[in-house]
Every structure is written in C-alpha cells, then in structure tokens.
C-alpha positions as CSV (number, residue, x, y, z in Angstrom):
1,M,88.4,105.6,-25.5
2,R,91.5,105.2,-23.5
3,D,94.5,107.4,-24.2
4,D,96.7,104.5,-25.0
5,E,94.3,103.1,-27.7
6,T,95.1,104.1,-31.2
7,P,92.1,105.3,-33.0
8,T,90.9,103.0,-35.8
9,T,89.3,104.3,-38.8
10,K,86.6,102.0,-40.3
11,F,86.3,102.2,-44.0
12,P,83.2,100.9,-45.8
13,L,83.6,97.7,-47.8
14,D,82.8,97.7,-51.4
15,A,80.3,95.3,-52.8
16,E,82.7,92.6,-53.9
17,E,84.3,92.4,-50.5
18,N,80.9,92.2,-48.9
19,V,80.1,89.2,-51.1
20,D,83.3,87.5,-50.2
21,A,82.7,88.0,-46.6
22,E,79.2,86.6,-46.8
23,E,80.5,83.7,-48.7
24,N,83.2,83.1,-46.1
25,L,80.6,83.3,-43.5
26,D,78.4,80.8,-45.3
27,I,81.3,78.4,-45.8
28,E,82.1,78.5,-42.1
29,E,78.5,77.8,-41.3
30,V,78.5,74.9,-43.7
31,I,81.7,73.6,-42.3
32,D,80.3,73.8,-38.8
33,A,77.1,72.1,-40.0
34,D,79.0,69.5,-41.8
35,T,81.1,68.9,-38.8
36,D,78.0,68.2,-36.8
37,E,76.5,66.0,-39.5
38,T,79.8,64.1,-39.9
39,E,79.8,63.3,-36.2
40,G,76.3,61.9,-36.5
41,D,77.1,60.0,-39.7
42,T,80.2,58.5,-38.2
43,S,78.1,56.7,-35.6
44,K,75.7,55.5,-38.4
45,V,78.6,54.2,-40.5
46,S,80.0,52.4,-37.5
47,G,76.7,50.6,-37.1
48,W,76.6,49.5,-40.7
49,G,80.2,48.3,-40.4
50,R,79.2,46.1,-37.6
51,V,76.3,44.7,-39.7
52,L,78.6,44.1,-42.7
53,R,81.3,42.5,-40.6
54,G,78.8,40.2,-39.0
55,N,77.2,39.0,-42.3
56,R,80.2,39.2,-44.6
57,T,79.6,35.8,-46.3
58,L,75.9,36.6,-46.9
59,W,76.7,40.0,-48.5
60,I,79.4,38.5,-50.7
61,V,77.0,35.8,-52.0
62,A,74.3,38.4,-52.6
63,A,76.8,40.6,-54.5
64,C,77.9,37.7,-56.7
65,A,74.3,36.8,-57.5
66,V,73.5,40.4,-58.5
67,V,76.6,40.6,-60.7
68,S,75.8,37.2,-62.3
69,L,72.2,38.3,-63.0
70,V,73.3,41.6,-64.6
71,A,75.9,39.8,-66.7
72,G,73.4,37.3,-67.9
73,L,70.9,40.0,-68.9
74,L,73.6,41.9,-70.8
75,I,74.9,38.8,-72.6
76,G,71.3,37.7,-73.5
77,H,70.5,41.2,-74.8
78,F,73.7,41.9,-76.8
79,L,74.8,38.5,-78.0
80,I,73.5,37.4,-81.4
81,S,74.3,34.7,-83.8
82,P,76.2,35.4,-87.0
83,A,73.1,34.6,-89.0
84,E,71.1,37.1,-87.0
85,A,73.8,39.6,-87.4
86,D,73.5,39.2,-91.2
87,G,69.8,39.2,-90.9
88,D,69.5,35.8,-92.6
89,T,68.3,32.7,-90.5
90,P,68.8,29.4,-92.5
91,E,66.0,26.9,-93.1
92,P,66.4,23.6,-91.1
93,G,67.8,20.7,-93.2
94,L,66.7,17.0,-93.5
95,V,67.6,14.7,-90.6
96,T,69.4,11.7,-92.1
97,V,71.3,8.6,-91.1
98,P,73.5,6.4,-93.2
99,V,72.5,2.9,-94.3
100,E,74.4,0.3,-92.3
101,F,75.8,-3.0,-93.6
102,G,76.5,-5.9,-91.1
103,S,75.0,-8.6,-89.0
104,L,71.9,-7.8,-87.0
105,S,70.7,-9.6,-84.0
106,N,67.8,-9.2,-81.5
107,D,68.9,-9.8,-77.9
108,V,67.3,-10.2,-74.5
109,T,69.4,-8.6,-71.8
110,L,69.0,-9.5,-68.2
111,R,70.9,-9.4,-64.9
112,A,71.9,-12.6,-63.2
113,D,73.5,-13.5,-59.9
114,V,76.5,-15.9,-60.0
115,G,76.5,-18.7,-57.4
116,Y,76.6,-22.4,-56.9
117,A,73.5,-24.2,-58.2
118,D,70.5,-25.3,-56.1
119,A,71.4,-24.1,-52.7
120,V,69.4,-26.0,-50.1
121,E,69.1,-26.0,-46.3
122,V,70.1,-29.3,-44.7
123,T,67.9,-30.5,-41.9
124,I,68.7,-33.8,-40.2
125,D,65.9,-35.9,-38.6
126,T,67.0,-36.7,-35.1
127,T,63.7,-38.1,-33.8
128,G,65.2,-41.7,-33.8
129,T,68.4,-40.6,-32.0
130,E,68.9,-42.2,-28.6
131,G,69.5,-39.5,-26.0
132,R,70.5,-36.0,-27.0
133,A,71.3,-35.2,-30.6
134,V,74.8,-33.8,-29.9
135,V,77.3,-33.2,-32.7
136,T,80.3,-35.4,-31.9
137,G,82.4,-35.1,-35.0
138,Q,82.8,-35.1,-38.8
139,V,81.8,-31.4,-39.0
140,P,82.5,-30.3,-42.6
141,A,84.4,-27.2,-43.6
142,V,82.9,-24.5,-45.8
143,G,83.8,-25.4,-49.4
144,A,83.9,-29.1,-48.7
145,T,82.3,-31.4,-51.3
146,F,79.8,-34.1,-50.6
147,T,79.8,-37.2,-52.7
148,P,77.9,-40.6,-52.2
149,L,79.1,-42.2,-49.0
150,S,80.4,-38.9,-47.6
151,I,79.7,-38.3,-43.9
152,A,77.7,-35.1,-43.6
153,L,77.9,-35.0,-39.8
154,E,78.3,-37.3,-36.8
155,V,75.5,-37.1,-34.2
156,A,75.7,-39.0,-30.9
157,G,78.5,-41.1,-32.3
158,R,76.5,-42.2,-35.4
159,P,77.1,-41.1,-39.0
160,V,74.8,-39.2,-41.3
161,I,75.6,-40.9,-44.6
162,V,75.1,-39.0,-47.9
163,L,73.3,-40.9,-50.6
164,P,71.8,-39.7,-54.0
165,G,68.0,-39.2,-53.9
166,E,65.2,-36.7,-53.9
167,L,62.8,-38.1,-51.3
168,P,63.9,-37.1,-47.8
169,A,64.3,-39.8,-45.1
170,Y,61.2,-39.9,-42.9
171,R,61.2,-43.4,-41.3
172,T,63.5,-46.2,-40.3
173,L,63.8,-48.8,-43.0
174,R,64.1,-52.5,-41.9
175,V,63.1,-55.9,-43.1
176,G,59.5,-56.2,-44.0
177,V,58.7,-52.5,-44.8
178,S,57.9,-51.4,-48.4
179,G,57.4,-48.2,-50.3
180,P,59.0,-45.5,-52.5
181,D,61.6,-44.7,-49.9
182,V,62.8,-48.4,-50.0
183,L,63.0,-48.3,-53.7
184,Q,65.1,-45.1,-53.6
185,L,67.4,-46.7,-51.1
186,K,67.9,-49.7,-53.3
187,Q,68.6,-47.5,-56.3
188,A,71.1,-45.5,-54.3
189,L,72.9,-48.6,-53.1
190,A,73.1,-50.0,-56.7
191,S,74.5,-46.6,-57.9
192,I,77.5,-47.0,-55.5
193,G,78.1,-50.6,-56.4
194,I,76.3,-52.4,-53.6
195,N,73.9,-55.2,-54.6
196,P,70.5,-54.6,-52.8
197,G,68.8,-57.7,-54.2
198,D,65.9,-56.9,-56.5
199,A,66.4,-53.3,-57.3
200,A,63.0,-53.0,-59.0
201,S,61.2,-54.1,-55.9
202,D,60.1,-51.7,-53.1
203,L,60.3,-54.4,-50.4
204,F,63.1,-54.3,-47.8
205,D,64.2,-57.9,-47.6
206,G,67.1,-59.9,-46.3
207,A,69.2,-59.0,-49.3
208,T,68.6,-55.3,-48.7
209,A,69.5,-55.7,-45.1
210,D,72.8,-57.3,-46.1
211,A,73.4,-54.4,-48.5
212,V,72.8,-51.9,-45.7
213,G,75.4,-53.8,-43.7
214,Q,77.9,-53.3,-46.5
215,L,77.0,-49.6,-46.7
216,Y,78.0,-49.1,-43.1
217,A,81.1,-51.1,-43.5
218,Q,82.2,-48.9,-46.4
219,A,81.3,-45.8,-44.4
220,G,83.6,-47.0,-41.6
221,Y,80.9,-47.4,-38.9
222,P,79.1,-50.5,-37.4
223,A,75.6,-51.1,-38.6
224,P,72.9,-50.1,-36.1
225,S,72.3,-52.7,-33.3
226,S,68.9,-53.9,-32.0
227,G,70.4,-54.5,-28.5
228,E,70.6,-57.5,-26.2
229,E,66.9,-57.9,-25.9
230,A,66.6,-58.7,-29.6
231,T,69.6,-61.2,-29.4
232,A,67.9,-62.9,-26.4
233,S,64.7,-63.2,-28.5
234,V,66.6,-65.0,-31.2
235,R,68.1,-67.5,-28.7
236,S,64.6,-68.1,-27.3
237,A,63.1,-68.6,-30.7
238,E,65.8,-71.1,-31.6
239,E,65.1,-73.1,-28.4
240,A,61.4,-73.1,-29.3
241,V,62.2,-74.5,-32.7
242,R,64.3,-77.3,-31.3
243,S,61.5,-78.2,-28.7
244,A,58.9,-78.3,-31.5
245,N,61.0,-80.6,-33.6
246,D,61.4,-83.0,-30.6
247,S,57.6,-83.0,-30.3
248,V,57.3,-84.0,-33.9
249,S,59.7,-86.9,-33.4
250,Q,57.8,-88.2,-30.5
251,A,54.4,-87.9,-32.2
252,Q,55.7,-89.7,-35.3
253,A,57.0,-92.6,-33.2
254,A,53.7,-93.0,-31.5
255,L,51.9,-93.0,-34.8
256,D,54.3,-95.5,-36.2
257,A,53.8,-97.8,-33.2
258,A,50.0,-97.5,-33.4
259,G,49.9,-98.4,-37.1
260,S,52.5,-101.2,-37.4
261,G,50.1,-104.3,-36.9
262,P,50.4,-107.5,-34.6
263,S,53.7,-109.0,-33.5
264,K,55.0,-112.2,-35.1
265,V,54.0,-114.3,-32.0
266,D,50.4,-113.0,-32.0
267,S,50.2,-113.7,-35.7
268,W,51.7,-117.3,-35.3
269,Q,49.3,-118.0,-32.5
270,A,46.3,-116.8,-34.5
271,D,47.4,-119.0,-37.4
272,V,47.8,-122.1,-35.1
273,K,44.3,-121.5,-33.6
274,V,42.8,-121.4,-37.1
275,A,44.7,-124.6,-38.1
276,Q,43.5,-126.4,-35.0
277,A,39.9,-125.4,-35.7
278,E,40.2,-126.7,-39.2
279,Q,41.5,-130.1,-37.9
280,A,38.7,-130.3,-35.4
281,L,36.2,-129.8,-38.1
282,A,37.8,-132.5,-40.2
283,D,37.7,-135.0,-37.3
284,A,34.0,-134.1,-36.6
285,K,33.0,-134.8,-40.1
286,A,34.9,-138.1,-40.0
287,K,33.0,-139.2,-36.8
288,G,29.8,-137.8,-38.1
289,E,29.2,-135.8,-34.9
290,G,29.9,-132.3,-33.6
291,V,30.3,-130.8,-37.1
292,Q,28.2,-127.8,-36.5
293,Q,30.2,-126.8,-33.4
294,A,33.5,-127.4,-35.2
295,E,32.4,-125.1,-38.0
296,W,31.6,-122.3,-35.6
297,D,34.9,-122.7,-33.8
298,L,36.8,-122.5,-37.1
299,Q,34.9,-119.3,-38.1
300,T,35.6,-117.7,-34.8
301,A,39.4,-118.5,-35.1
302,R,39.5,-117.0,-38.6
303,L,37.6,-113.8,-37.4
304,E,40.0,-113.4,-34.6
305,R,43.0,-113.8,-36.9
306,D,41.5,-111.3,-39.4
307,Q,40.8,-108.8,-36.6
308,L,44.3,-109.1,-35.4
309,W,45.6,-108.1,-38.8
310,A,43.0,-105.4,-39.4
311,A,44.4,-101.7,-39.4
312,K,44.4,-100.1,-36.0
313,N,42.7,-96.7,-35.5
314,T,45.6,-94.1,-35.2
315,S,43.6,-90.8,-35.4
316,A,44.7,-89.7,-32.0
317,E,48.4,-90.3,-32.7
318,R,48.0,-88.5,-36.1
319,A,46.4,-85.5,-34.5
320,M,49.3,-85.3,-32.1
321,L,51.7,-85.4,-35.0
322,D,49.9,-82.6,-36.8
323,S,49.9,-80.4,-33.7
324,A,53.7,-81.0,-33.4
325,Y,54.2,-79.9,-37.0
326,A,52.2,-76.7,-36.4
327,Q,54.3,-75.9,-33.4
328,V,57.4,-76.3,-35.5
329,E,56.0,-73.9,-38.2
330,A,55.1,-71.3,-35.6
331,A,58.5,-71.6,-33.9
332,N,60.3,-71.2,-37.3
333,E,58.2,-68.1,-38.1
334,A,59.1,-66.6,-34.7
335,L,62.7,-67.4,-35.2
336,E,62.7,-65.7,-38.6
337,T,61.1,-62.6,-37.1
338,A,63.6,-62.6,-34.3
339,R,66.5,-63.0,-36.7
340,E,65.1,-60.2,-38.9
341,S,65.0,-57.9,-35.9
342,V,68.8,-58.2,-35.5
343,L,69.5,-57.7,-39.3
344,P,71.1,-54.4,-40.4
345,F,68.5,-51.6,-40.8
346,L,68.7,-47.9,-41.7
347,P,67.4,-45.2,-39.3
348,S,66.1,-42.0,-40.8
349,S,68.6,-40.0,-38.7
350,E,71.6,-41.7,-40.3
351,V,71.0,-40.9,-44.0
352,L,70.9,-37.7,-46.0
353,Y,69.6,-37.8,-49.5
354,L,70.8,-35.1,-51.9
355,T,70.1,-34.6,-55.6
356,E,72.7,-33.8,-58.2
357,L,75.8,-35.0,-56.3
358,P,78.5,-33.8,-55.8
359,R,77.4,-30.9,-53.6
360,R,79.4,-28.1,-52.1
361,V,79.1,-26.9,-48.5
362,D,78.3,-23.2,-48.5
363,A,77.6,-22.7,-44.8
364,V,77.8,-24.7,-41.6
365,N,75.5,-23.7,-38.7
366,V,76.7,-26.2,-36.0
367,K,80.0,-27.1,-34.4
368,R,81.2,-30.0,-32.3
369,G,79.3,-30.1,-29.0
370,D,76.1,-28.4,-30.3
371,T,72.7,-30.0,-30.1
372,V,71.3,-30.4,-33.6
373,S,68.2,-28.2,-34.1
374,G,66.8,-26.8,-37.3
375,S,69.1,-26.3,-40.3
376,S,72.6,-27.8,-39.8
377,M,74.2,-26.4,-43.0
378,T,73.6,-25.1,-46.5
379,V,74.8,-27.0,-49.5
380,S,74.7,-26.2,-53.2
381,G,75.7,-27.8,-56.4
382,A,79.4,-28.1,-57.1
383,T,78.9,-26.3,-60.4
384,V,78.4,-22.5,-60.9
385,R,75.0,-21.3,-62.1
386,L,73.7,-18.0,-63.2
387,T,70.3,-17.1,-61.8
388,G,68.5,-14.2,-63.5
389,A,65.0,-12.8,-64.0
390,A,63.2,-11.5,-67.0
391,A,59.8,-10.0,-67.8
392,E,57.3,-12.4,-69.1
393,A,57.4,-10.8,-72.6
394,D,61.1,-11.3,-72.8
395,A,61.1,-14.7,-71.2
396,R,58.7,-16.1,-73.8
397,L,61.3,-15.3,-76.4
398,L,63.8,-17.6,-74.6
399,T,64.0,-21.4,-74.8
400,A,66.0,-24.0,-72.8
401,G,69.3,-24.6,-74.7
402,A,69.5,-21.0,-76.0
403,E,73.0,-19.5,-75.7
404,G,74.0,-16.2,-74.0
405,V,77.2,-14.4,-73.1
406,F,78.4,-12.5,-70.1
407,E,81.6,-10.7,-69.2
408,L,84.3,-12.2,-67.0
409,P,86.2,-9.9,-64.6
410,D,88.9,-9.4,-67.2
411,G,86.3,-8.1,-69.7
412,T,86.2,-11.1,-72.0
413,E,82.9,-12.7,-73.0
414,H,82.0,-16.1,-71.7
415,R,79.2,-18.4,-73.0
416,A,76.3,-19.6,-70.9
417,V,73.4,-21.9,-71.8
418,I,69.8,-21.6,-70.5
419,S,69.1,-24.7,-68.5
420,A,65.6,-23.9,-67.2
421,L,62.9,-21.3,-67.4
422,N,60.5,-21.0,-64.4
423,A,57.3,-19.1,-64.9
424,G,56.2,-16.5,-62.4
425,K,53.3,-17.2,-60.1
426,D,51.2,-14.7,-62.0
427,S,51.3,-12.6,-65.1
428,K,53.0,-9.7,-63.4
429,A,55.7,-11.7,-61.8
430,R,59.1,-12.0,-63.4
431,W,60.3,-15.4,-64.8
432,E,63.4,-17.1,-63.3
433,V,66.0,-17.9,-65.9
434,L,68.8,-20.4,-65.0
435,L,71.9,-20.5,-67.1
436,D,74.9,-22.9,-66.9
437,P,78.2,-21.3,-67.9
438,D,80.9,-23.1,-69.8
439,P,83.6,-24.5,-67.5
440,L,85.4,-21.8,-65.4
441,T,88.7,-21.9,-63.7
442,A,89.0,-21.9,-59.9
443,E,90.2,-18.3,-60.0
444,Q,87.4,-17.2,-62.2
445,I,84.8,-18.9,-59.9
446,Q,86.3,-17.1,-56.9
447,Q,86.1,-13.8,-58.7
448,L,82.6,-14.3,-59.9
449,Q,81.1,-15.9,-56.8
450,G,78.3,-13.7,-55.4
451,S,78.6,-11.1,-58.2
452,N,75.8,-9.8,-60.5
453,V,76.5,-9.9,-64.2
454,R,74.8,-8.7,-67.4
455,V,73.8,-11.6,-69.7
456,K,73.0,-11.0,-73.3
457,I,70.9,-13.7,-75.1
458,A,70.4,-13.6,-78.9
459,V,66.8,-14.5,-79.8
460,G,67.1,-13.8,-83.5
461,A,69.9,-13.0,-85.9
462,T,70.4,-12.4,-89.6
463,D,72.2,-14.9,-91.8
464,G,75.3,-13.0,-92.4
465,D,75.7,-9.2,-93.1
466,V,72.7,-7.3,-94.3
467,L,71.6,-3.7,-95.0
468,S,69.8,-2.0,-92.2
469,V,68.2,1.3,-91.5
470,P,66.5,2.9,-88.4
471,L,62.8,2.0,-87.9
472,A,62.1,5.8,-88.2
473,A,63.3,5.7,-91.8
474,L,60.5,3.4,-93.0
475,T,57.4,4.9,-94.4
476,A,54.3,3.2,-95.9
477,G,53.5,3.5,-99.6
478,P,50.0,3.8,-101.1
479,G,49.8,0.0,-101.3
480,G,51.0,-0.6,-97.8
481,E,54.6,-1.4,-99.0
482,S,57.6,-0.4,-96.9
483,R,59.9,2.2,-98.4
484,V,62.8,4.6,-97.5
485,E,63.6,8.0,-98.8
486,V,67.2,8.3,-100.0
487,V,68.9,11.8,-100.2
488,E,70.9,12.3,-103.4
489,S,72.0,15.9,-102.7
490,D,73.0,18.0,-99.6
491,P,70.5,17.3,-96.8
492,R,71.1,20.9,-95.6
493,E,69.1,22.1,-98.5
494,G,66.0,20.9,-96.6
495,E,62.9,20.5,-98.7
496,D,64.9,21.5,-101.8
497,A,67.2,18.5,-101.4
498,E,66.9,15.9,-104.2
499,T,65.6,12.5,-102.9
500,R,64.4,9.2,-104.3
501,I,62.1,6.5,-103.0
502,V,63.2,3.0,-102.7
503,V,60.7,0.2,-101.9
504,V,62.2,-2.4,-99.5
505,K,61.3,-5.7,-98.0
506,T,61.9,-5.7,-94.2
507,G,63.4,-8.5,-92.2
508,L,64.6,-8.8,-88.6
509,A,64.2,-5.8,-86.3
510,A,66.6,-5.3,-83.5
511,R,67.8,-2.5,-81.3
512,G,65.8,0.2,-83.2
513,A,67.1,-0.9,-86.6
514,V,65.5,-3.2,-89.2
515,E,66.9,-5.3,-92.0
516,V,65.9,-4.1,-95.5
517,T,66.3,-5.5,-98.9
518,P,65.6,-3.2,-101.9
519,I,63.0,-4.6,-104.3
520,E,62.3,-1.4,-106.3
521,G,65.3,0.9,-106.7
522,E,68.8,0.6,-105.4
523,L,70.1,1.0,-101.9
524,E,73.8,0.8,-100.8
525,E,75.7,1.0,-97.6
526,G,76.5,4.6,-96.6
527,E,73.7,6.2,-98.5
528,L,71.7,8.7,-96.4
529,V,68.0,8.0,-95.6
530,V,65.6,10.5,-94.2
531,V,64.4,9.9,-90.6
532,G,63.0,13.4,-90.0
533,R,62.4,16.9,-91.4
C-alpha cells in the first residue's frame, strides 16, 4: 500500500444487501443477454417485414377471410330465432292459394323473325344472249318494287321484263312451240291487258307473237329481231310463190287448149264432107250403080266428123297443172315459215317470272358493267311476314287462320294471322309457322325489319269469366271425381284448420290453372284452396 492511499475498511454485507446485489447482477446479465437476443431478433423481424411488404395484398385477403370465417361461426353459434329462444317451434301451416275469377286462355308462344315475305334469289338465264352478258343499265335500287312490266335489269342492251308466274323461263318461245310455259306466258299477258289469242291454248301462234310485240312496245324496247338472213328468206319465199303461181297459169292454159275441141273451119269442113257423101249415095241409088261404095264413103265421112268432135286426151296437161298447184302449196308453206321466223318471239333471257307481285328488292349483287353470273339480286314480297318455328306438339294445336299477337316497338300489341304451317322433315324437326300481320305503317316496318318478336297465339279460351284454381289444388275423390279442399279457418293452424271438400267439374286448363265449376258445394272467388301441406 502506497503512503498516499487511504486505507479502506471493508465491512461485510448483510443478507438483504447480498440478495440485492445478486439480483442486480442477474438483471445486468439478463439485459446483456436480451441485448444480444434483440440484435438477433432485429434481423429476423427485418426479414419478415420484407416478406410482408412483398405480399401485402395476399396477407390482407387472407386476414379478411379468417375474420369472415370466425364471424360466421360465431353468428351461426349464437344467433337463434325467437321461437327457439322461447323453446317453442311452430307447426307448419297449410299452403293455400285464392280462387281466381276471370277469363282463361291456353296459348302457344313462339319467337318469329320479322321480314318481307318469300325472299328468293334471282338468277337470269343468259345462255341466249349474244356476246357477253354485260349489265348495261336499269339496275334497281334496294327497296325498289317490281310490278308486272317492270324492267329487272338490262343485259347487253336488252330488257329483262318482269311478269307474273311460277315456272321459270327455260327456252325461247316462238311461233309453233307449245307447252306449259306458253300457257303461262299467255295468262301473264292477259293479266296485264294484252290479248294473246286463245288464252286456254298452250300453242304459241301468230296472235301470241303479236301480243309479244305489244309487250315489248309497252316495255319501251323493240321486239327481238331474227336478222337480215330471216328477212332475205321471206323475200325468197315470196318470189317462189309468185313463180309457182305463174306455172299454174301456164299449165291451166295448156289444159284448156287441149280440151277445147275442133275449130269452126274443121267442123264446117267435116259437115260438108258428110253432106257430099250423102248426096253421092243418093245419086248412086238413082242410077242403080255404085251404091255400095257411096255408102262406105258416107260412113267414113261421118266417122271422121265424130272423131273430130270426140274429147281429146289431156292427161299430160292435167298432170302439169297438178304439179304446178303442188309447187304453189309448197311455196306458200315456205313463205309462212319464213314469215313466222321474223314474227316477235320471247327469249328466255328477257323475261323474269315472279310469284305474288309486287315484289321488293332486298339486295342487288351486280352493277353496271358487270358480267351477269349467278344470283343477280334478292327479292321478297312487298308485304311484311313473321316467320317462326314451333315444336311439333305445339304446331299441331295451331291452324291456318288462327290469330296471334306480338308487341310493336312502342309496347302495344298488334294482331297477326297464321297464313301457313309447314311440317318439319322428321318428327324431331320444328315446324315453320308463317304469320301475316295487320297493316303496318312505314315507320313500324322500318323499326321491325330484321327483328325477332315474341308471338302469342291463343289455342283455347273460356267463354267469358270463370272460376279457376291451380292444377295442384285438384284431388281425386273415391269415385274418380275432381274436387278441391277449401280452408274455412286460419291456414296457419295446419292440420287443425277447418276445411271443406267441394266437388267440381273441370274445364279448360292453361298456364298451370284449370277452370272449375262447383257441382257439390259452393266455391267463390277469393276463397283459399289447399295446394300443399
């Protein structure tokens, strides 16, 4: 110990102080230990922070799911109904519906497309067109209307004239041909006021040719021409007829000359010779000599005179005349044929037969300068039609003439009448139902065109207002009769509720309800009938 150090006296600690010292030591050790652990934990927390920050959305969704699950379990466990709280669960009551009073109808409902009737593709036969079948004009606009005598198109400068008919044009019609297509042409011409001759005949004759000429005149085009060759044939045939007639005249003159008899001089000379022979015979008899010779001379003179007056054989001249007449007949037939060849005719490429005129042009596939090939346009009826489909079971409930209703764009109901029912190809195919609506305004047609509407068609209805109940309310009695159970007390009383049985007669069933008429007991509108327990 140094001299400058002050001596320190150590006093022993009591027990309590020793405990505090130990505790202080322990706390320091703990603090030191905690300090070390905190430094380690800080790095761990930093790592978890990075995990949480990188998947924050996922952790939020997971937390919400856990909270929702816990909340649902708690609500399901602690939430109870008032009846359960009271310890008294009520008995279920009777299921009832009121009796209805009003008209009842059974309807078939279907969907239908709104469009113009009978849309058809128009194909023009251009096989008879000279040169290329180029569209040169008269191209109709979409929405245009075709009527009889309309020009559907102009091809190579020639018109395609619209006429009413079902049979398509498939050949050129000219004098001498016959068939159903000729009959259709005649009927079409008669329908537009042109006289085709005998409209009941299927022969294209001169009168029909004249009518075709009038058709082209009204359409504003010249009738088809047979060309210069046909005209030259007519001129040649006419010259042949004149030559044959000259031959007849010459043959007739030859025949007349051959069969006219002797001239007057020859006849006088023959008579004089006979008279001289008679005088010579008289003189011979008077002299008594040369009588025999005089008789022979007289007989010879008479025979010569008779032969002179006998009919001359004109068979050669008559044969020449018959041949001349045959030549005239042949020449006249050739002339008629030649003249028929230049009469108006109707090429198949210049007529378009359409049914149910007028027709509306829905689409045009060609323009001026195009070559006609395939479908040129689409036309439909000028009237609007609803085209729907129904299952066979529903379709058999419908009839042509039945009325239905559909909604216009403004929500009002509009009437439509079934015009045709077309059965499907097999039992599984749906039937086509065609309906013609009552007249529509141009604005309504524009709004409805191309839309699909719901059509309701009544197939049965009650005569006025009737009582009706759900089909589930009907039960069968011991005798098979129909009956309903009417509740007279509170239906909530369940099996304890007071009820009565009413025997009814059923009628029309529609939309899950059935018409009922009480026959044993009373039944009134508004009364409750049992449909379930």
